[in-house]
C-alpha positions in Angstrom: -16.9 13.3 13.1 -16.8 12.9 16.9 -14.4 10.1 18.1 -15.4 8.2 21.2 -13.6 9.1 24.4 -10.6 6.9 25.0 -10.1 5.8 21.4 -6.5 6.0 20.0 -5.5 9.1 18.2 -4.7 8.8 14.5 -1.0 9.4 13.6 -0.4 11.0 10.2 1.8 9.3 7.8 5.2 10.9 7.1 4.9 11.2 3.3 7.9 13.2 2.1 9.0 14.1 -1.4 11.5 11.1 -1.5 8.7 8.6 -0.9 5.9 10.4 -2.8 6.3 8.3 -5.9 5.8 5.0 -4.1 2.9 6.5 -2.2 1.1 7.4 -5.5 1.3 3.9 -6.9 -2.2 2.7 -7.6 -3.9 -0.3 -6.0 -7.3 -1.9 -5.7 -9.7 -1.5 -2.7 -9.4 -5.2 -1.9 -7.2 -4.8 1.2 -9.1 -1.8 2.4 -12.3 -3.8 2.3 -10.4 -6.6 4.2 -9.6 -4.0 6.9 -13.2 -3.0 7.3 -14.3 -6.7 7.4 -11.8 -7.3 10.2 -13.6 -4.8 12.4 -17.2 -5.8 11.4 -19.3 -6.2 14.5 -16.9 -4.2 16.6 -17.4 -0.7 18.1 -15.0 0.7 15.5 -17.0 2.1 12.6 -16.0 2.0 8.9 -16.1 5.8 8.9 -13.4 6.0 11.6 -11.3 3.5 9.7 -11.6 5.5 6.5 -11.1 8.9 8.1 -8.5 11.1 6.4 -8.1 8.7 3.5 -10.4 10.4 1.0 -12.1 7.0 0.5 -15.9 6.9 0.8 -18.0 3.9 1.6 -19.7 4.2 -1.8 -16.3 3.8 -3.4 -16.1 0.2 -2.1 -19.2 -0.7 -4.1 -17.8 0.4 -7.5 -16.1 -2.3 -9.6 -12.5 -1.6 -10.7 -12.1 1.4 -8.3 -8.4 2.3 -7.7 -6.8 4.2 -4.9 -3.1 5.2 -4.3 -0.9 3.6 -1.7 -1.0 6.8 0.4 -4.7 6.3 0.8 -4.4 2.6 1.6 -1.6 3.3 4.2 -3.9 5.9 5.9 -6.5 3.2 6.4 -3.8 0.9 7.8 -2.6 3.6 10.1 -6.1 4.2 11.4 -6.8 0.5 11.9 -3.6 -0.4 13.7 -4.4 2.2 16.3 -7.3 0.0 17.3 -5.7 -3.4 16.8 -2.0 -3.9 16.8 -1.9 -7.4 15.5 -4.0 -6.5 12.4 -1.2 -7.4 10.0 -1.2 -11.0 11.1 -5.1 -11.1 11.0 -5.2 -9.7 7.4 -2.4 -12.0 6.2 -4.2 -15.1 7.5 -7.2 -14.1 5.4 -5.5 -12.9 2.2 -6.0 -15.8 -0.2 -4.4 -16.3 -3.6 -7.6 -15.2 -5.3 -6.7 -11.6 -4.2 -4.0 -11.6 -6.9 -6.6 -11.9 -9.6 -5.5 -13.5 -12.9 -1.9 -13.8 -11.6 -3.1 -15.8 -8.6 -5.0 -18.2 -10.8 -1.9 -18.6 -13.0 0.2 -19.5 -9.9 -2.4 -22.2 -9.0 -1.8 -24.0 -12.2 2.0 -24.4 -11.6 3.4 -27.9 -11.5 5.1 -27.5 -8.1 5.4 -25.1 -5.2 9.0 -24.3 -6.4 7.7 -23.4 -9.9 4.9 -21.4 -8.5 7.1 -19.2 -6.3 9.8 -18.9 -9.1 7.0 -17.5 -11.3 5.8 -15.2 -8.5 9.3 -13.8 -7.9 9.8 -13.2 -11.6 6.9 -10.7 -11.7 6.8 -8.9 -8.3 4.8 -6.0 -9.6 1.8 -8.3 -10.0 2.1 -9.1 -6.2 2.0 -5.5 -5.2 4.5 -6.0 -2.4 6.5 -3.4 -0.4 9.4 -5.8 -0.1 12.1 -7.5 -2.2 11.1 -11.2 -2.2 13.3 -14.2 -2.6 13.3 -18.0 -2.3 16.5 -19.4 -0.7 17.8 -22.8 0.4 20.0 -22.9 3.5 20.4 -25.0 6.6 18.4 -27.8 5.1 15.2 -25.7 4.8 13.5 -23.6 2.1 13.2 -20.0 3.1 10.8 -17.4 1.6 12.3 -14.0 2.4 11.0 -10.4 2.4 13.5 -7.6 2.9 14.3 -4.1 1.8 11.1 -2.5 2.9 10.3 0.4 0.6 8.3 2.7 2.9 9.0 4.7 6.0 5.9 3.9 8.1 4.1 0.8 9.4 7.0 -1.6 8.8 5.9 -4.0 11.6 2.4 -4.1 10.3 3.4 -4.7 6.7 6.0 -7.3 7.7 3.4 -9.2 9.8 1.0 -8.9 6.9 3.5 -10.1 4.3 4.9 -13.0 6.2 1.5 -14.4 7.4 0.1 -14.1 3.9 3.2 -16.0 2.6 2.1 -19.1 4.4 -1.5 -18.8 3.2 -0.3 -18.5 -0.4 1.7 -21.6 0.0 -1.3 -23.5 1.5 -3.6 -22.3 -1.3 -1.1 -23.6 -3.9 -0.6 -26.9 -2.1 -4.2 -27.4 -1.2 -3.3 -28.4 2.4 -1.6 -27.0 5.6 2.1 -26.1 5.4 3.9 -26.8 8.6 6.6 -24.2 9.2 9.8 -24.9 11.0 10.9 -21.4 11.8 9.9 -17.8 11.3 12.5 -15.0 11.4 11.4 -11.3 11.8 13.6 -8.3 11.8 11.5 -6.3 14.2 11.5 -6.8 18.0 8.9 -8.8 19.9 5.5 -7.3 19.9 2.8 -7.2 22.7 0.7 -9.7 20.8 2.9 -12.8 20.9 -0.1 -15.2 21.0 -1.1 -13.9 17.6 2.2 -15.0 16.1 1.6 -18.5 17.5 -1.8 -18.5 15.8 -0.4 -17.3 12.5 2.7 -19.5 12.3 2.4 -22.3 14.9 6.2 -22.6 15.1 9.1 -20.9 16.8 9.5 -17.2 15.9 12.8 -15.4 16.1 12.6 -11.7 16.6 15.4 -9.1 15.9 16.6 -11.4 13.1 18.8 -10.4 10.2 16.0 -10.8 7.7 12.3 -11.6 7.4 11.6 -15.2 6.4 9.5 -18.3 6.8 11.3 -21.7 6.7 9.8 -25.1 5.9 11.0 -28.6 4.8 12.5 -28.8 1.4 10.3 -31.7 0.4 7.3 -29.3 0.0 9.0 -27.4 -2.8 8.8 -30.2 -5.4 5.4 -31.6 -4.3 3.0 -31.6 -7.3 0.2 -29.1 -7.0 -3.4 -30.3 -7.2 -4.4 -27.8 -9.9 -1.3 -28.1 -12.1 -2.2 -27.5 -15.7 0.6 -26.5 -18.1 -1.6 -25.7 -21.1 -3.9 -23.4 -19.0 -0.9 -21.8 -17.3 0.9 -21.0 -20.6 -2.2 -19.3 -21.9 -2.8 -17.2 -18.7 0.9 -16.5 -18.3 1.0 -14.6 -21.6 -1.7 -12.3 -20.3 0.1 -11.7 -17.0 3.3 -11.0 -18.9 1.5 -8.3 -20.9 0.1 -6.8 -17.7 3.5 -6.8 -16.1 5.0 -5.0 -19.1 2.3 -2.4 -18.9 3.0 -1.9 -15.2 6.7 -1.8 -15.8 6.4 0.8 -18.5 4.0 3.1 -16.8 6.2 4.5 -14.1 9.0 5.4 -16.5 7.1 8.2 -18.2 4.5 9.0 -15.6 7.1 9.3 -12.9 9.0 11.8 -15.0 5.9 14.0 -15.2 5.3 13.6 -11.5 8.9 14.4 -10.6 8.7 17.6 -12.6 5.5 18.7 -11.0 6.6 17.6 -7.6 9.7 19.8 -7.8 7.7 22.9 -8.8 4.7 22.7 -6.5 5.4 26.2 -5.2 5.1 27.6 -8.7 3.2 24.9 -10.7 4.0 25.0 -14.4 1.0 25.3 -16.7 0.1 22.5 -19.1 2.0 23.9 -22.1 5.1 24.5 -19.9 4.9 21.0 -18.6 4.7 19.6 -22.1 7.9 21.5 -23.1 9.7 20.1 -20.0 8.8 16.5 -21.0 9.8 17.3 -24.7 6.4 16.8 -26.4 3.5 18.9 -27.7 0.5 19.7 -25.5 -1.7 17.5 -27.6 0.8 14.6 -27.3 1.0 15.1 -23.5 -2.8 15.1 -23.2 -3.1 12.0 -25.3 -0.4 10.2 -23.2 -2.0 11.1 -19.9 -5.4 10.0 -21.2 -3.8 6.6 -22.3 -2.6 6.2 -18.7 -6.1 7.0 -17.4 -5.0 10.2 -15.7 -4.8 13.9 -16.3 -2.7 16.9 -15.5 -5.1 18.0 -12.7 -5.3 14.5 -11.2 -1.5 14.2 -11.0 -1.2 17.7 -9.5 -3.9 16.9 -6.9 -2.2 13.6 -5.9 1.2 15.4 -5.4 -0.3 18.3 -3.6 -2.2 16.0 -1.3 0.8 13.9 -0.4 3.0 17.1 0.2 0.2 18.7 2.2 0.0 15.7 4.6 3.8 16.1 5.2 3.6 19.8 5.8 0.6 19.6 8.1 2.8 17.4 10.3 5.0 20.4 11.0 2.7 22.0 13.5 4.6 25.3 13.6 3.9 25.9 9.9 0.8 28.1 9.4 -1.9 27.0 7.0 -1.4 30.0 4.7 2.3 29.1 4.3 1.4 25.5 3.4 -1.0 26.9 0.8 1.8 29.0 -0.7 4.2 26.1 -0.7 1.6 24.1 -2.8 1.1 26.9 -5.3 -2.3 28.1 -4.1 -2.9 31.9 -4.5 -5.4 31.9 -1.7 -5.6 29.9 1.6 -9.3 29.3 1.1 -8.6 27.5 -2.2 -6.2 25.2 -0.4 -8.7 24.5 2.4 -11.4 23.6 -0.1 -9.0 21.4 -2.1 -7.7 19.5 1.0 -11.3 18.9 2.2 -12.1 17.4 -1.2 -9.0 15.2 -1.2 -9.2 13.9 2.4 -12.7 14.5 3.6 -11.5 16.7 6.5 -10.3 20.3 6.8 -6.5 20.9 7.2 -7.0 22.0 10.8 -9.1 19.0 11.6 -6.4 16.8 10.1 -3.9 18.3 12.6 -6.2 17.8 15.5 -6.7 14.1 14.6 -2.9 13.7 14.4 -2.7 14.9 18.1 -0.1 17.4 17.2 -2.2 20.5 18.0 -4.9 21.5 20.4 -8.4 22.3 19.3 -7.5 25.3 17.1 -9.6 26.5 14.2 -8.2 27.0 10.7 -8.5 30.7 11.2 -6.5 30.6 14.4 -3.7 28.8 12.6 -3.4 31.5 9.9 
């Protein structure tokens, strides 16, 4: 794909073994679609925004499609290159319905305080990169978001999270929520006017934490859709979903960790079963129950590691293939093309880390 002259270069995400497990967490295509919608009618095409993510336009039309966080972050990285204030734009348009059943459960809470107490009890259902909290200090209620779990796009995700906080509150209340202050850990950004539009209150940058503050009286205001009977029924379903999400990483991450540590010499299926202390048939059944497979997990890990190694421009393609357990470089090229939609050499060119070299020249 030819990029227009003068368009920003795409910067590859630094996905290292330490952060690989977070990067492989699954999510829906809702936010990816929101990114594409934000650029609708502009000169930036959907193909450019999806480039390098492995996501196809056709995927967006399939119900219940899931992607991993690494793919979503690639779309974010592509998009931020064209619009720096995108986090604020997306946050202002992320309504509580995006949280599915959990969002509807929150809507039936008696008060804003109860709604947020419930949300904070089940953070997995919010899909956040932050540790969230509700605090009372200096005569104000503060919704905080700290301990960012990734290594990239912190400003974007902070803007996204904090602006969506306000929208969630307003959806619960059924009216505008006037903010008193907003605190952000990152320094001032070039798009200060966008912060005014998102928060309409003083914003303190280089703060000790990320938080939005508002008058205490809003916490105990009765919500217009409060319904205890409906909430109790829906909450039980959300609790079961949270338990499933909580249990999933424990076993799956063990399998991923073992594979991730042996990518240079990948264990076969029977060997992997022995290392997780079960029979091959049990391992196959457990993977199927998690809607995954040995090959899918291996592909996810190899793709994440490949992106990291391709960022080291001095490392030849054939060495990367060896590090990922491929016996032939051609097999790696074919696999990376399937995962990402672009060849390894093209990925490096898009990253702006190498000149226009062919794959063969990098061998």
